C-alpha positions in Angstrom: -16.4 13.3 -35.9 -17.7 13.4 -32.4 -20.7 15.4 -31.2 -20.5 19.2 -30.9 -20.4 19.1 -27.1 -16.8 19.3 -25.9 -16.0 16.8 -23.1 -13.7 17.2 -20.2 -10.4 15.2 -20.4 -8.8 13.7 -17.4 -5.2 12.6 -17.0 -3.3 11.4 -14.0 -2.7 14.9 -12.6 -4.8 17.2 -14.8 -8.3 18.0 -15.7 -8.7 19.6 -19.1 -11.9 21.6 -18.9 -13.6 22.9 -22.0 -12.5 26.6 -22.2 -15.0 29.1 -21.0 -15.0 32.9 -21.0 -15.1 32.6 -17.2 -11.6 31.1 -17.2 -10.1 34.5 -18.4 -9.8 36.0 -15.0 -7.7 33.1 -13.6 -5.7 32.6 -16.8 -4.8 36.2 -17.1 -2.7 35.9 -14.0 -1.2 32.6 -15.1 -0.3 33.8 -18.6 0.8 37.3 -17.7 4.6 36.7 -18.2 6.1 38.4 -21.2 8.6 35.5 -21.5 5.7 33.3 -22.7 5.5 35.6 -25.8 9.2 35.3 -26.7 8.5 32.8 -29.5 4.9 33.6 -30.3 5.0 37.4 -30.3 2.6 39.8 -28.8 2.3 40.6 -25.1 0.3 39.2 -22.2 -3.4 39.9 -22.5 -5.6 41.4 -19.8 -8.5 39.5 -18.4 -10.9 41.6 -20.6 -8.8 40.8 -23.7 -8.7 37.1 -22.9 -12.5 37.1 -22.3 -12.9 38.6 -25.8 -10.5 36.0 -27.3 -12.2 33.1 -25.5 -15.6 34.3 -26.6 -14.4 34.1 -30.2 -12.9 30.7 -29.7 -15.9 29.2 -28.0 -18.2 30.6 -30.6 -16.4 28.3 -33.0 -14.8 28.6 -36.4 -16.6 30.7 -39.0 -15.6 27.9 -41.5 -18.1 25.0 -41.1 -15.3 22.6 -42.3 -13.1 23.7 -39.4 -13.6 22.9 -35.7 -11.9 24.8 -32.9 -11.5 22.9 -29.6 -9.9 24.5 -26.5 -9.4 23.4 -22.9 -8.1 25.1 -19.8 -5.6 22.9 -17.9 -6.4 22.5 -14.2 -3.7 21.0 -12.1 -5.5 18.9 -9.4 -2.9 19.1 -6.7 -2.9 22.9 -6.9 -6.6 23.2 -7.7 -5.9 26.0 -10.2 -5.7 26.6 -13.9 -2.1 26.5 -15.2 -2.5 26.9 -19.0 -4.4 25.9 -22.1 -4.3 23.3 -25.0 -6.1 23.6 -28.2 -6.6 22.0 -31.6 -7.9 23.2 -35.0 -9.5 20.2 -36.7 -10.2 20.0 -40.4 -11.3 16.6 -41.6 -8.9 14.0 -40.2 -6.1 16.5 -39.5 -5.6 18.7 -36.5 -3.1 21.4 -35.6 -2.4 21.5 -31.9 -0.9 24.1 -29.5 -0.2 24.3 -25.8 0.8 27.0 -23.3 1.6 26.6 -19.6 2.3 29.5 -17.3 5.9 30.1 -16.4 5.5 29.2 -12.8 4.2 25.8 -13.8 6.7 24.9 -16.4 9.3 22.1 -16.1 6.8 19.8 -14.4 5.6 17.8 -17.4 2.3 19.5 -17.4 2.4 20.5 -21.1 3.4 17.0 -22.1 0.7 15.4 -20.0 -2.0 17.8 -21.3 -0.8 17.4 -24.9 -1.0 13.6 -24.5 -4.5 13.9 -23.2 -5.4 16.1 -26.2 -3.9 13.6 -28.7 -5.8 10.7 -27.1 -9.0 12.7 -27.4 -8.3 13.6 -31.0 -7.6 10.0 -31.9 -11.0 9.1 -30.4 -12.5 11.8 -32.6 -11.1 10.2 -35.8 -8.1 12.5 -36.3 -5.3 10.7 -38.1 -2.7 13.4 -38.5 -1.5 15.9 -35.9 0.6 18.9 -36.6 2.3 21.5 -34.3 4.3 24.5 -35.3 7.2 25.3 -32.9 9.7 28.1 -33.1 13.1 26.6 -33.7 14.6 28.2 -30.5 11.7 27.0 -28.3 13.4 24.0 -26.9 10.8 23.3 -24.2 7.9 23.1 -26.8 10.1 21.0 -29.1 10.6 18.6 -26.2 6.8 18.4 -25.6 6.3 17.7 -29.3 8.8 14.9 -29.3 7.5 13.5 -26.0 4.0 13.1 -27.4 5.3 11.4 -30.6 5.5 14.2 -33.1 8.5 14.2 -35.4 10.2 17.2 -36.8 9.6 17.7 -40.6 11.6 19.8 -43.0 8.7 22.2 -43.5 8.6 25.7 -42.0 5.6 28.0 -41.7 6.0 31.6 -40.6 9.4 30.9 -39.1 8.2 27.9 -37.1 9.2 24.3 -37.7 6.5 21.8 -38.4 6.2 18.7 -36.2 3.9 15.9 -37.3 2.5 12.5 -36.2 0.1 10.0 -37.5 -2.1 8.9 -34.6 -5.2 7.2 -36.0 -5.9 4.1 -37.9 
């Protein structure tokens, strides 16, 4: 699987920048809506809490068989961060997730970012992609469907599993 240096991903409107602790200040404002936590639980994190989380994420998985990759989504026309995408890779399988700030939802940003992520994963040798989406999270289900994932009959922690085969 690719080198350990995480690359930037560019799509038509977005730049996915490798997540950095420095992104916490800007993202704390973007992700501070309690509505974002309706389906994932918890509450919005402060900039300090995000810095700590991002430091753990960027340090990498403690399991050498697992690779954590995370990007901050920058919307070029607004020149600001609007969310994140991430994948946990083990072998040729990856579990993906996305979050876009409430003010930026409904514009196709999550779908475009997830497509960029899946393209990158394909180039890294990933064959199977999974996402877990709360059954009432219609917006995330639409993103999953739009990027080619299909709903399975499996459920984990109350979330429906979506899956796609993307590689050769």
